[in-house]
C-alpha positions as CSV (number, residue, x, y, z in Angstrom):
1,M,0.0,0.0,0.0
2,S,1.3,3.5,-0.9
3,R,2.2,5.2,2.3
4,L,1.5,8.8,1.1
5,A,-1.5,8.1,-1.1
6,G,-3.7,11.1,-1.4
7,K,-1.3,13.4,0.4
8,T,0.1,16.7,-0.8
9,A,3.8,17.2,0.0
10,V,6.1,20.2,-0.4
11,V,9.8,19.6,-0.6
12,I,11.8,22.9,-0.3
13,G,15.0,22.3,-2.1
14,G,13.4,19.2,-3.7
15,V,15.3,19.1,-7.1
16,G,18.5,17.1,-7.3
17,G,20.6,15.5,-4.5
18,I,18.9,14.4,-1.3
19,G,15.9,16.7,-1.9
20,G,15.4,15.2,-5.3
21,A,15.6,11.7,-3.9
22,I,12.9,12.6,-1.3
23,S,10.6,14.1,-4.0
24,D,11.0,11.0,-6.1
25,R,10.3,8.6,-3.2
26,F,7.3,10.5,-2.0
27,A,5.8,10.5,-5.5
28,R,6.3,6.8,-5.8
29,E,4.5,6.4,-2.5
30,G,1.4,8.2,-3.9
31,A,2.0,11.9,-2.9
32,A,1.4,14.8,-5.1
33,V,4.7,16.6,-4.7
34,Q,5.6,20.2,-5.2
35,A,9.4,20.4,-5.4
36,T,10.9,23.8,-5.1
37,S,14.2,25.1,-6.5
38,R,15.8,28.4,-7.3
39,R,16.4,27.0,-10.8
40,V,13.9,26.6,-13.6
41,G,14.0,23.1,-15.0
42,V,11.8,20.7,-17.0
43,A,9.0,19.0,-15.1
44,E,9.7,15.8,-13.4
45,P,8.0,12.6,-14.7
46,T,4.6,11.7,-13.4
47,Y,4.4,8.3,-11.7
48,D,1.5,5.9,-11.6
49,A,1.0,6.6,-7.9
50,G,1.8,10.3,-7.7
51,E,3.4,13.2,-9.4
52,I,6.1,15.8,-9.0
53,R,5.7,19.4,-10.1
54,E,8.8,21.5,-10.1
55,R,8.4,25.0,-8.9
56,Q,10.7,28.0,-9.0
57,V,10.8,29.4,-5.5
58,D,13.5,31.4,-3.8
59,A,13.6,29.8,-0.3
60,S,15.7,32.7,0.9
61,D,12.9,35.2,0.2
62,P,10.0,35.0,2.8
63,A,7.7,36.9,0.3
64,S,8.4,34.2,-2.4
65,L,7.7,31.5,0.1
66,Q,4.5,33.0,1.4
67,S,3.2,33.5,-2.2
68,F,4.0,29.8,-2.9
69,F,2.2,28.5,0.2
70,D,-0.8,30.8,-0.6
71,E,-1.1,28.9,-3.8
72,I,-0.9,25.6,-2.0
73,A,-3.6,26.7,0.4
74,D,-5.9,27.7,-2.5
75,V,-5.7,24.2,-4.1
76,G,-6.4,22.3,-0.9
77,G,-3.8,22.7,1.8
78,L,-0.8,20.6,2.8
79,D,-0.1,17.3,4.5
80,V,3.7,17.0,4.5
81,L,6.5,19.6,4.5
82,V,10.2,18.7,4.0
83,V,12.8,21.5,4.3
84,N,16.0,20.5,2.5
85,A,17.3,23.7,1.1
86,G,20.8,24.5,2.5
87,L,24.4,25.1,1.8
88,S,27.8,24.1,3.3
89,E,30.9,26.2,2.7
90,H,34.3,25.6,4.2
91,A,35.6,28.5,6.5
92,P,37.7,28.0,9.6
93,L,37.3,30.6,12.4
94,D,39.8,33.1,11.0
95,A,38.2,32.9,7.6
96,I,34.6,33.4,8.6
97,T,33.2,36.6,7.1
98,E,29.9,38.4,7.6
99,D,28.9,37.3,4.1
100,H,29.7,33.7,4.8
101,F,27.8,33.7,8.1
102,D,24.8,35.4,6.6
103,R,24.6,33.1,3.6
104,T,24.8,30.0,5.8
105,F,22.3,31.1,8.5
106,G,20.2,32.9,5.9
107,L,19.4,29.7,3.9
108,N,19.9,27.0,6.5
109,V,18.0,28.6,9.3
110,R,16.1,31.8,8.4
111,S,14.6,30.3,5.3
112,M,13.6,27.2,7.2
113,V,11.9,29.2,9.9
114,F,9.6,31.1,7.4
115,A,9.0,28.0,5.4
116,V,7.7,26.1,8.4
117,Q,5.8,29.1,9.6
118,S,3.9,29.4,6.3
119,A,3.4,25.7,5.9
120,A,2.1,25.1,9.5
121,A,-0.6,27.8,9.0
122,I,-2.2,25.7,6.2
123,M,-1.4,22.2,7.5
124,A,-4.3,20.0,8.8
125,P,-4.1,17.8,11.9
126,G,-2.1,14.7,11.1
127,G,0.4,16.7,9.2
128,S,4.2,16.1,9.3
129,V,7.2,18.4,9.1
130,V,10.5,16.8,8.3
131,L,13.6,19.0,8.5
132,V,16.9,17.9,6.9
133,G,19.6,18.5,9.5
134,S,23.0,16.9,9.6
135,I,25.2,15.0,12.1
136,A,27.4,18.1,11.7
137,D,25.3,19.5,14.5
138,V,27.3,17.4,17.0
139,L,30.7,16.7,15.3
140,G,32.5,20.0,15.4
141,T,34.1,19.4,12.0
142,T,37.1,21.6,11.4
143,G,36.3,24.5,9.0
144,Y,32.6,24.0,9.1
145,G,31.7,25.9,12.3
146,A,29.0,28.0,10.8
147,Y,27.4,25.1,9.0
148,G,27.5,22.9,12.1
149,A,26.0,25.7,14.2
150,S,23.2,26.2,11.6
151,K,22.3,22.5,11.8
152,A,22.3,22.7,15.6
153,A,19.7,25.5,15.2
154,V,17.6,23.2,13.0
155,R,17.6,20.6,15.8
156,A,16.7,23.2,18.4
157,F,13.8,24.6,16.4
158,A,12.5,21.1,15.7
159,R,12.2,20.4,19.5
160,T,10.4,23.7,20.1
161,W,8.1,23.3,17.1
162,A,7.3,19.7,18.1
163,N,6.0,21.1,21.4
164,E,4.2,24.1,19.9
165,L,2.4,22.1,17.1
166,A,1.6,18.9,19.0
167,P,-1.8,20.3,20.2
168,R,-2.7,20.7,16.5
169,G,-1.7,17.1,15.7
170,I,1.3,18.2,13.6
171,R,4.6,16.3,14.1
172,V,8.0,17.8,13.6
173,N,11.1,15.7,13.2
174,V,14.7,15.8,11.8
175,V,16.4,13.5,9.4
176,A,20.2,13.9,10.0
177,P,22.4,12.5,7.2
178,G,26.1,11.9,7.5
179,P,28.3,12.1,4.3
180,T,26.0,11.3,1.4
181,D,27.1,10.4,-2.1
182,T,25.6,13.2,-4.0
183,A,26.9,15.5,-6.8
184,M,28.6,17.6,-4.1
185,F,31.0,14.8,-3.4
186,E,31.6,13.8,-7.0
187,S,34.4,16.4,-7.4
188,A,36.0,15.5,-4.1
189,S,39.4,14.0,-4.2
190,D,40.0,10.4,-3.6
191,E,41.8,11.3,-0.4
192,I,38.8,13.2,1.0
193,R,36.4,10.4,0.0
194,A,38.7,7.8,1.6
195,A,39.0,9.9,4.8
196,L,35.2,10.2,5.1
197,T,34.7,6.6,4.4
198,A,37.2,5.5,7.0
199,A,35.3,7.5,9.7
200,I,32.0,5.6,8.9
201,P,31.7,2.2,10.7
202,L,29.6,0.8,7.8
203,G,32.5,1.6,5.4
204,R,30.7,3.8,2.9
205,M,28.8,7.0,2.4
206,A,25.0,7.1,2.4
207,R,23.0,6.9,-0.8
208,P,20.4,9.7,-1.3
209,D,17.7,7.0,-1.5
210,E,18.6,5.9,2.0
211,V,18.0,9.4,3.4
212,A,14.8,9.5,1.4
213,A,13.6,6.3,3.0
214,A,14.1,7.8,6.5
215,A,12.3,11.0,5.4
216,L,9.4,8.8,4.2
217,F,9.2,7.1,7.5
218,L,9.0,10.4,9.4
219,A,6.5,11.8,6.9
220,S,4.1,8.8,7.0
221,D,1.7,7.4,9.5
222,E,4.3,4.7,10.3
223,S,5.9,7.3,12.6
224,S,2.6,8.5,14.1
225,F,3.9,8.5,17.6
226,V,7.3,10.1,16.8
227,T,7.8,13.8,17.2
228,G,10.7,16.0,18.2
229,A,13.2,13.3,17.2
230,S,16.4,13.4,15.1
231,L,17.0,10.3,13.0
232,P,20.7,9.9,12.0
233,I,21.5,8.3,8.7
234,D,25.2,8.2,9.0
235,G,26.4,4.5,9.0
236,G,27.2,5.0,12.7
237,M,29.7,7.8,12.1
238,A,28.4,10.0,15.0
239,Q,26.8,7.2,17.0
240,I,29.5,4.8,17.9
């Protein structure tokens, strides 16, 4: 049985990489998916059990987000929100600039706040919010202080919103990937890939579809008694 049959899902940052894998899996599970991206692209294929509609939305612009969610409200509301849009840039303490800090927190945190705010306003009881965090929120990876701190903020907001939205029957959870074999890592050197892999007990990076499977669990009724949680998908990297 399709686990998201009849559901409307929005995936912010839902084109390519982890977000694209989530959009694809949700559609295959029966959801009508609205996948946002800053880029304009061709429409994704329609599946037998669901569909993906690619939308150009600037997640860093609250007005653009609000306009998008107003459209979703006009056509029937929302059941599932995934916030995946984010960026990761290397900058050790002595290299952090105001621009680097503002870009990182602007997209990874500020955009997420206003996306959830707009989505929660039109989400019915039984809805689910899934935030894409990272195990970087606990690792303290050299050169990624702003990124790690932004993902710690994601985790903190999830806890608070789980509390605030529970009376409305809306659950809020985090899926926290470790290193994932997306296009971002394709250009990485063999040395970097080897170092990452060596730190993962299961001996490899995650696949995007494995992160999508976890997001599906948190979005679906299979996790109906789960809220405020963070589910690591890291092969044990930050767990053991």
